PyMOL CGO cylinders between C-alpha atoms (Angstrom):
from pymol import cmd
from pymol.cgo import CYLINDER

trace = [
    CYLINDER, 117.61, 130.13, 116.83, 114.57, 128.95, 118.71, 0.3, 1, 1, 1, 1, 1, 1,
    CYLINDER, 114.57, 128.95, 118.71, 114.10, 127.00, 121.93, 0.3, 1, 1, 1, 1, 1, 1,
    CYLINDER, 114.10, 127.00, 121.93, 114.05, 123.25, 121.59, 0.3, 1, 1, 1, 1, 1, 1,
    CYLINDER, 114.05, 123.25, 121.59, 110.75, 123.13, 123.52, 0.3, 1, 1, 1, 1, 1, 1,
    CYLINDER, 110.75, 123.13, 123.52, 109.03, 125.24, 120.86, 0.3, 1, 1, 1, 1, 1, 1,
    CYLINDER, 109.03, 125.24, 120.86, 110.45, 123.10, 118.06, 0.3, 1, 1, 1, 1, 1, 1,
    CYLINDER, 110.45, 123.10, 118.06, 109.35, 119.94, 119.90, 0.3, 1, 1, 1, 1, 1, 1,
    CYLINDER, 109.35, 119.94, 119.90, 105.86, 121.45, 120.18, 0.3, 1, 1, 1, 1, 1, 1,
    CYLINDER, 105.86, 121.45, 120.18, 105.85, 122.11, 116.44, 0.3, 1, 1, 1, 1, 1, 1,
    CYLINDER, 105.85, 122.11, 116.44, 106.85, 118.48, 115.77, 0.3, 1, 1, 1, 1, 1, 1,
    CYLINDER, 106.85, 118.48, 115.77, 104.27, 117.19, 118.26, 0.3, 1, 1, 1, 1, 1, 1,
    CYLINDER, 104.27, 117.19, 118.26, 101.39, 119.11, 116.64, 0.3, 1, 1, 1, 1, 1, 1,
    CYLINDER, 101.39, 119.11, 116.64, 102.47, 118.58, 113.05, 0.3, 1, 1, 1, 1, 1, 1,
    CYLINDER, 102.47, 118.58, 113.05, 102.89, 114.84, 113.64, 0.3, 1, 1, 1, 1, 1, 1,
    CYLINDER, 102.89, 114.84, 113.64, 99.41, 114.63, 115.16, 0.3, 1, 1, 1, 1, 1, 1,
    CYLINDER, 99.41, 114.63, 115.16, 97.94, 116.51, 112.19, 0.3, 1, 1, 1, 1, 1, 1,
    CYLINDER, 97.94, 116.51, 112.19, 99.77, 114.50, 109.50, 0.3, 1, 1, 1, 1, 1, 1,
    CYLINDER, 99.77, 114.50, 109.50, 99.65, 111.04, 111.07, 0.3, 1, 1, 1, 1, 1, 1,
    CYLINDER, 99.65, 111.04, 111.07, 96.48, 111.24, 113.16, 0.3, 1, 1, 1, 1, 1, 1,
    CYLINDER, 96.48, 111.24, 113.16, 98.04, 110.17, 116.43, 0.3, 1, 1, 1, 1, 1, 1,
    CYLINDER, 98.04, 110.17, 116.43, 100.38, 111.11, 119.22, 0.3, 1, 1, 1, 1, 1, 1,
    CYLINDER, 100.38, 111.11, 119.22, 104.09, 110.87, 118.47, 0.3, 1, 1, 1, 1, 1, 1,
    CYLINDER, 104.09, 110.87, 118.47, 105.98, 108.56, 120.82, 0.3, 1, 1, 1, 1, 1, 1,
    CYLINDER, 105.98, 108.56, 120.82, 108.69, 110.10, 122.93, 0.3, 1, 1, 1, 1, 1, 1,
    CYLINDER, 108.69, 110.10, 122.93, 111.57, 108.19, 121.32, 0.3, 1, 1, 1, 1, 1, 1,
    CYLINDER, 111.57, 108.19, 121.32, 110.53, 109.32, 117.85, 0.3, 1, 1, 1, 1, 1, 1,
    CYLINDER, 110.53, 109.32, 117.85, 110.23, 112.92, 119.03, 0.3, 1, 1, 1, 1, 1, 1,
    CYLINDER, 110.23, 112.92, 119.03, 113.83, 112.91, 120.26, 0.3, 1, 1, 1, 1, 1, 1,
    CYLINDER, 113.83, 112.91, 120.26, 115.11, 111.37, 117.04, 0.3, 1, 1, 1, 1, 1, 1,
    CYLINDER, 115.11, 111.37, 117.04, 113.19, 113.82, 114.83, 0.3, 1, 1, 1, 1, 1, 1,
    CYLINDER, 113.19, 113.82, 114.83, 114.69, 116.66, 116.85, 0.3, 1, 1, 1, 1, 1, 1,
    CYLINDER, 114.69, 116.66, 116.85, 118.16, 115.26, 116.24, 0.3, 1, 1, 1, 1, 1, 1,
    CYLINDER, 118.16, 115.26, 116.24, 117.57, 114.85, 112.50, 0.3, 1, 1, 1, 1, 1, 1,
    CYLINDER, 117.57, 114.85, 112.50, 116.15, 118.39, 112.31, 0.3, 1, 1, 1, 1, 1, 1,
    CYLINDER, 116.15, 118.39, 112.31, 119.24, 119.75, 114.04, 0.3, 1, 1, 1, 1, 1, 1,
    CYLINDER, 119.24, 119.75, 114.04, 121.47, 117.89, 111.59, 0.3, 1, 1, 1, 1, 1, 1,
    CYLINDER, 121.47, 117.89, 111.59, 119.36, 118.93, 108.59, 0.3, 1, 1, 1, 1, 1, 1,
    CYLINDER, 119.36, 118.93, 108.59, 119.48, 122.57, 109.63, 0.3, 1, 1, 1, 1, 1, 1,
    CYLINDER, 119.48, 122.57, 109.63, 123.26, 122.36, 109.63, 0.3, 1, 1, 1, 1, 1, 1,
    CYLINDER, 123.26, 122.36, 109.63, 123.16, 120.73, 106.18, 0.3, 1, 1, 1, 1, 1, 1,
    CYLINDER, 123.16, 120.73, 106.18, 120.84, 123.32, 104.65, 0.3, 1, 1, 1, 1, 1, 1,
    CYLINDER, 120.84, 123.32, 104.65, 121.70, 126.49, 106.58, 0.3, 1, 1, 1, 1, 1, 1,
    CYLINDER, 121.70, 126.49, 106.58, 125.07, 125.73, 108.16, 0.3, 1, 1, 1, 1, 1, 1,
    CYLINDER, 125.07, 125.73, 108.16, 123.61, 126.59, 111.57, 0.3, 1, 1, 1, 1, 1, 1,
    CYLINDER, 123.61, 126.59, 111.57, 121.74, 124.70, 114.29, 0.3, 1, 1, 1, 1, 1, 1,
    CYLINDER, 121.74, 124.70, 114.29, 118.03, 125.22, 114.92, 0.3, 1, 1, 1, 1, 1, 1,
    CYLINDER, 118.03, 125.22, 114.92, 118.51, 125.33, 118.71, 0.3, 1, 1, 1, 1, 1, 1,
    CYLINDER, 118.51, 125.33, 118.71, 121.37, 125.55, 121.19, 0.3, 1, 1, 1, 1, 1, 1,
    CYLINDER, 121.37, 125.55, 121.19, 120.36, 122.90, 123.74, 0.3, 1, 1, 1, 1, 1, 1,
    CYLINDER, 120.36, 122.90, 123.74, 122.56, 119.76, 123.64, 0.3, 1, 1, 1, 1, 1, 1,
    CYLINDER, 122.56, 119.76, 123.64, 121.55, 116.14, 123.20, 0.3, 1, 1, 1, 1, 1, 1,
    CYLINDER, 121.55, 116.14, 123.20, 122.76, 113.43, 125.57, 0.3, 1, 1, 1, 1, 1, 1,
    CYLINDER, 122.76, 113.43, 125.57, 123.97, 110.09, 124.20, 0.3, 1, 1, 1, 1, 1, 1,
    CYLINDER, 123.97, 110.09, 124.20, 121.48, 107.72, 125.76, 0.3, 1, 1, 1, 1, 1, 1,
    CYLINDER, 121.48, 107.72, 125.76, 121.20, 104.03, 125.13, 0.3, 1, 1, 1, 1, 1, 1,
    CYLINDER, 121.20, 104.03, 125.13, 118.68, 104.29, 122.27, 0.3, 1, 1, 1, 1, 1, 1,
    CYLINDER, 118.68, 104.29, 122.27, 120.08, 107.44, 120.66, 0.3, 1, 1, 1, 1, 1, 1,
    CYLINDER, 120.08, 107.44, 120.66, 120.18, 111.20, 121.21, 0.3, 1, 1, 1, 1, 1, 1,
    CYLINDER, 120.18, 111.20, 121.21, 117.88, 112.46, 123.99, 0.3, 1, 1, 1, 1, 1, 1,
    CYLINDER, 117.88, 112.46, 123.99, 117.11, 115.82, 125.56, 0.3, 1, 1, 1, 1, 1, 1,
    CYLINDER, 117.11, 115.82, 125.56, 116.10, 115.83, 129.21, 0.3, 1, 1, 1, 1, 1, 1,
    CYLINDER, 116.10, 115.83, 129.21, 113.96, 119.01, 128.91, 0.3, 1, 1, 1, 1, 1, 1,
    CYLINDER, 113.96, 119.01, 128.91, 111.96, 117.28, 126.17, 0.3, 1, 1, 1, 1, 1, 1,
    CYLINDER, 111.96, 117.28, 126.17, 111.45, 114.21, 128.36, 0.3, 1, 1, 1, 1, 1, 1,
    CYLINDER, 111.45, 114.21, 128.36, 109.94, 116.51, 130.98, 0.3, 1, 1, 1, 1, 1, 1,
    CYLINDER, 109.94, 116.51, 130.98, 107.82, 118.33, 128.39, 0.3, 1, 1, 1, 1, 1, 1,
    CYLINDER, 107.82, 118.33, 128.39, 106.57, 115.03, 126.99, 0.3, 1, 1, 1, 1, 1, 1,
    CYLINDER, 106.57, 115.03, 126.99, 105.63, 113.78, 130.46, 0.3, 1, 1, 1, 1, 1, 1,
    CYLINDER, 105.63, 113.78, 130.46, 103.63, 116.94, 131.16, 0.3, 1, 1, 1, 1, 1, 1,
    CYLINDER, 103.63, 116.94, 131.16, 102.14, 117.04, 127.63, 0.3, 1, 1, 1, 1, 1, 1,
    CYLINDER, 102.14, 117.04, 127.63, 102.38, 120.82, 127.64, 0.3, 1, 1, 1, 1, 1, 1,
    CYLINDER, 102.38, 120.82, 127.64, 103.26, 121.35, 123.99, 0.3, 1, 1, 1, 1, 1, 1,
    CYLINDER, 103.26, 121.35, 123.99, 101.68, 124.80, 123.97, 0.3, 1, 1, 1, 1, 1, 1,
    CYLINDER, 101.68, 124.80, 123.97, 104.38, 127.22, 122.84, 0.3, 1, 1, 1, 1, 1, 1,
    CYLINDER, 104.38, 127.22, 122.84, 105.13, 127.10, 119.13, 0.3, 1, 1, 1, 1, 1, 1,
    CYLINDER, 105.13, 127.10, 119.13, 107.90, 128.79, 117.18, 0.3, 1, 1, 1, 1, 1, 1,
    CYLINDER, 107.90, 128.79, 117.18, 107.03, 132.07, 115.49, 0.3, 1, 1, 1, 1, 1, 1,
    CYLINDER, 107.03, 132.07, 115.49, 105.48, 131.95, 112.02, 0.3, 1, 1, 1, 1, 1, 1,
    CYLINDER, 105.48, 131.95, 112.02, 108.63, 133.63, 110.69, 0.3, 1, 1, 1, 1, 1, 1,
    CYLINDER, 108.63, 133.63, 110.69, 110.84, 130.93, 112.20, 0.3, 1, 1, 1, 1, 1, 1,
    CYLINDER, 110.84, 130.93, 112.20, 108.66, 128.17, 110.74, 0.3, 1, 1, 1, 1, 1, 1,
    CYLINDER, 108.66, 128.17, 110.74, 108.63, 129.84, 107.32, 0.3, 1, 1, 1, 1, 1, 1,
    CYLINDER, 108.63, 129.84, 107.32, 112.42, 130.32, 107.40, 0.3, 1, 1, 1, 1, 1, 1,
    CYLINDER, 112.42, 130.32, 107.40, 112.98, 126.65, 108.28, 0.3, 1, 1, 1, 1, 1, 1,
    CYLINDER, 112.98, 126.65, 108.28, 110.13, 124.93, 106.45, 0.3, 1, 1, 1, 1, 1, 1,
    CYLINDER, 110.13, 124.93, 106.45, 112.50, 123.13, 104.06, 0.3, 1, 1, 1, 1, 1, 1,
    CYLINDER, 112.50, 123.13, 104.06, 114.26, 121.57, 107.08, 0.3, 1, 1, 1, 1, 1, 1,
    CYLINDER, 114.26, 121.57, 107.08, 110.97, 120.57, 108.71, 0.3, 1, 1, 1, 1, 1, 1,
    CYLINDER, 110.97, 120.57, 108.71, 109.49, 119.23, 105.47, 0.3, 1, 1, 1, 1, 1, 1,
    CYLINDER, 109.49, 119.23, 105.47, 112.51, 117.10, 104.56, 0.3, 1, 1, 1, 1, 1, 1,
    CYLINDER, 112.51, 117.10, 104.56, 112.72, 115.54, 108.03, 0.3, 1, 1, 1, 1, 1, 1,
    CYLINDER, 112.72, 115.54, 108.03, 109.00, 114.84, 108.09, 0.3, 1, 1, 1, 1, 1, 1,
    CYLINDER, 109.00, 114.84, 108.09, 109.12, 113.32, 104.63, 0.3, 1, 1, 1, 1, 1, 1,
    CYLINDER, 109.12, 113.32, 104.63, 112.17, 111.12, 105.22, 0.3, 1, 1, 1, 1, 1, 1,
    CYLINDER, 112.17, 111.12, 105.22, 112.00, 110.22, 108.90, 0.3, 1, 1, 1, 1, 1, 1,
    CYLINDER, 112.00, 110.22, 108.90, 108.56, 110.79, 110.45, 0.3, 1, 1, 1, 1, 1, 1,
    CYLINDER, 108.56, 110.79, 110.45, 106.94, 107.78, 108.68, 0.3, 1, 1, 1, 1, 1, 1,
    CYLINDER, 106.94, 107.78, 108.68, 109.58, 105.42, 110.12, 0.3, 1, 1, 1, 1, 1, 1,
    CYLINDER, 109.58, 105.42, 110.12, 109.02, 103.67, 113.44, 0.3, 1, 1, 1, 1, 1, 1,
    CYLINDER, 109.02, 103.67, 113.44, 110.91, 104.84, 116.51, 0.3, 1, 1, 1, 1, 1, 1,
    CYLINDER, 110.91, 104.84, 116.51, 113.18, 101.78, 116.65, 0.3, 1, 1, 1, 1, 1, 1,
    CYLINDER, 113.18, 101.78, 116.65, 114.30, 102.31, 113.05, 0.3, 1, 1, 1, 1, 1, 1,
    CYLINDER, 114.30, 102.31, 113.05, 115.13, 105.92, 113.88, 0.3, 1, 1, 1, 1, 1, 1,
    CYLINDER, 115.13, 105.92, 113.88, 117.02, 104.73, 116.96, 0.3, 1, 1, 1, 1, 1, 1,
    CYLINDER, 117.02, 104.73, 116.96, 119.11, 102.39, 114.80, 0.3, 1, 1, 1, 1, 1, 1,
    CYLINDER, 119.11, 102.39, 114.80, 119.78, 105.21, 112.33, 0.3, 1, 1, 1, 1, 1, 1,
    CYLINDER, 119.78, 105.21, 112.33, 120.92, 107.49, 115.14, 0.3, 1, 1, 1, 1, 1, 1,
    CYLINDER, 120.92, 107.49, 115.14, 123.36, 104.80, 116.30, 0.3, 1, 1, 1, 1, 1, 1,
    CYLINDER, 123.36, 104.80, 116.30, 125.18, 105.23, 112.99, 0.3, 1, 1, 1, 1, 1, 1,
    CYLINDER, 125.18, 105.23, 112.99, 125.85, 108.89, 113.76, 0.3, 1, 1, 1, 1, 1, 1,
    CYLINDER, 125.85, 108.89, 113.76, 129.43, 109.80, 114.65, 0.3, 1, 1, 1, 1, 1, 1,
    CYLINDER, 129.43, 109.80, 114.65, 128.21, 112.33, 117.20, 0.3, 1, 1, 1, 1, 1, 1,
    CYLINDER, 128.21, 112.33, 117.20, 126.30, 109.68, 119.17, 0.3, 1, 1, 1, 1, 1, 1,
    CYLINDER, 126.30, 109.68, 119.17, 129.13, 107.14, 118.90, 0.3, 1, 1, 1, 1, 1, 1,
    CYLINDER, 129.13, 107.14, 118.90, 131.78, 109.60, 120.14, 0.3, 1, 1, 1, 1, 1, 1,
    CYLINDER, 131.78, 109.60, 120.14, 129.69, 110.67, 123.12, 0.3, 1, 1, 1, 1, 1, 1,
    CYLINDER, 129.69, 110.67, 123.12, 129.23, 107.00, 124.11, 0.3, 1, 1, 1, 1, 1, 1,
    CYLINDER, 129.23, 107.00, 124.11, 132.84, 105.85, 123.74, 0.3, 1, 1, 1, 1, 1, 1,
    CYLINDER, 132.84, 105.85, 123.74, 133.39, 104.85, 127.37, 0.3, 1, 1, 1, 1, 1, 1,
    CYLINDER, 133.39, 104.85, 127.37, 129.89, 103.57, 128.14, 0.3, 1, 1, 1, 1, 1, 1,
    CYLINDER, 129.89, 103.57, 128.14, 128.47, 100.10, 128.44, 0.3, 1, 1, 1, 1, 1, 1,
    CYLINDER, 128.47, 100.10, 128.44, 125.64, 99.39, 125.95, 0.3, 1, 1, 1, 1, 1, 1,
    CYLINDER, 125.64, 99.39, 125.95, 122.95, 99.52, 128.66, 0.3, 1, 1, 1, 1, 1, 1,
    CYLINDER, 122.95, 99.52, 128.66, 124.11, 102.84, 130.14, 0.3, 1, 1, 1, 1, 1, 1,
    CYLINDER, 124.11, 102.84, 130.14, 122.60, 106.24, 129.41, 0.3, 1, 1, 1, 1, 1, 1,
    CYLINDER, 122.60, 106.24, 129.41, 125.32, 108.78, 128.74, 0.3, 1, 1, 1, 1, 1, 1,
    CYLINDER, 125.32, 108.78, 128.74, 125.73, 112.07, 130.54, 0.3, 1, 1, 1, 1, 1, 1,
    CYLINDER, 125.73, 112.07, 130.54, 128.08, 113.48, 127.91, 0.3, 1, 1, 1, 1, 1, 1,
    CYLINDER, 128.08, 113.48, 127.91, 126.48, 115.84, 125.42, 0.3, 1, 1, 1, 1, 1, 1,
    CYLINDER, 126.48, 115.84, 125.42, 126.81, 115.18, 121.72, 0.3, 1, 1, 1, 1, 1, 1,
    CYLINDER, 126.81, 115.18, 121.72, 129.33, 117.63, 120.34, 0.3, 1, 1, 1, 1, 1, 1,
    CYLINDER, 129.33, 117.63, 120.34, 127.93, 120.18, 117.89, 0.3, 1, 1, 1, 1, 1, 1,
    CYLINDER, 127.93, 120.18, 117.89, 131.16, 119.76, 115.92, 0.3, 1, 1, 1, 1, 1, 1,
    CYLINDER, 131.16, 119.76, 115.92, 130.48, 116.03, 115.64, 0.3, 1, 1, 1, 1, 1, 1,
    CYLINDER, 130.48, 116.03, 115.64, 126.91, 116.74, 114.50, 0.3, 1, 1, 1, 1, 1, 1,
    CYLINDER, 126.91, 116.74, 114.50, 128.46, 119.02, 111.86, 0.3, 1, 1, 1, 1, 1, 1,
    CYLINDER, 128.46, 119.02, 111.86, 130.61, 116.06, 110.73, 0.3, 1, 1, 1, 1, 1, 1,
    CYLINDER, 130.61, 116.06, 110.73, 127.48, 113.90, 110.53, 0.3, 1, 1, 1, 1, 1, 1,
    CYLINDER, 127.48, 113.90, 110.53, 125.85, 116.64, 108.45, 0.3, 1, 1, 1, 1, 1, 1,
    CYLINDER, 125.85, 116.64, 108.45, 128.84, 116.76, 106.08, 0.3, 1, 1, 1, 1, 1, 1,
    CYLINDER, 128.84, 116.76, 106.08, 128.68, 112.98, 105.60, 0.3, 1, 1, 1, 1, 1, 1,
    CYLINDER, 128.68, 112.98, 105.60, 124.98, 113.18, 104.69, 0.3, 1, 1, 1, 1, 1, 1,
    CYLINDER, 124.98, 113.18, 104.69, 125.59, 116.16, 102.42, 0.3, 1, 1, 1, 1, 1, 1,
    CYLINDER, 125.59, 116.16, 102.42, 128.31, 114.23, 100.56, 0.3, 1, 1, 1, 1, 1, 1,
    CYLINDER, 128.31, 114.23, 100.56, 126.07, 111.14, 100.20, 0.3, 1, 1, 1, 1, 1, 1,
    CYLINDER, 126.07, 111.14, 100.20, 123.29, 113.28, 98.74, 0.3, 1, 1, 1, 1, 1, 1,
    CYLINDER, 123.29, 113.28, 98.74, 125.71, 114.92, 96.33, 0.3, 1, 1, 1, 1, 1, 1,
    CYLINDER, 125.71, 114.92, 96.33, 127.00, 111.55, 95.12, 0.3, 1, 1, 1, 1, 1, 1,
    CYLINDER, 127.00, 111.55, 95.12, 123.49, 110.11, 94.78, 0.3, 1, 1, 1, 1, 1, 1,
    CYLINDER, 123.49, 110.11, 94.78, 122.40, 113.15, 92.75, 0.3, 1, 1, 1, 1, 1, 1,
    CYLINDER, 122.40, 113.15, 92.75, 125.52, 112.82, 90.58, 0.3, 1, 1, 1, 1, 1, 1,
    CYLINDER, 125.52, 112.82, 90.58, 124.83, 109.14, 89.91, 0.3, 1, 1, 1, 1, 1, 1,
    CYLINDER, 124.83, 109.14, 89.91, 121.17, 109.83, 89.17, 0.3, 1, 1, 1, 1, 1, 1,
    CYLINDER, 121.17, 109.83, 89.17, 122.06, 112.61, 86.74, 0.3, 1, 1, 1, 1, 1, 1,
    CYLINDER, 122.06, 112.61, 86.74, 124.50, 110.32, 84.90, 0.3, 1, 1, 1, 1, 1, 1,
    CYLINDER, 124.50, 110.32, 84.90, 121.87, 107.57, 84.63, 0.3, 1, 1, 1, 1, 1, 1,
    CYLINDER, 121.87, 107.57, 84.63, 119.17, 109.95, 83.38, 0.3, 1, 1, 1, 1, 1, 1,
]
cmd.load_cgo(trace, "trace")
């Protein structure tokens, strides 16, 4: 596992390199969430231990808000960590990084983990309850099953 700040720094720099601009804060939070979920899909383990909070526009991490405000994305994960998780990073960048932040926010609202953590909140409230890692695992299983079924259908049609 690696610290979420180092993974956020990796996303920040990779996004700048691939898309030629600064990633917006909302998109950074959502890419972190999708990377956490994808790591569980591919490796059956989370990338980092820090929890997300269920805020109004999707999963958010307060330490990343502070890091984004200071723009001190200096510490990167080790080369070994990046190499060991490149399939997770690549898939998330391919599928989610090109989307706008509001689309990613809407996608995150479909996640069971976010919905459960917001059960007793009004729509305009930011939640203080962390998203459960077990619920993120359930989200990962749902995505894994969808991919399996899509691959099955595609192989039948081929």
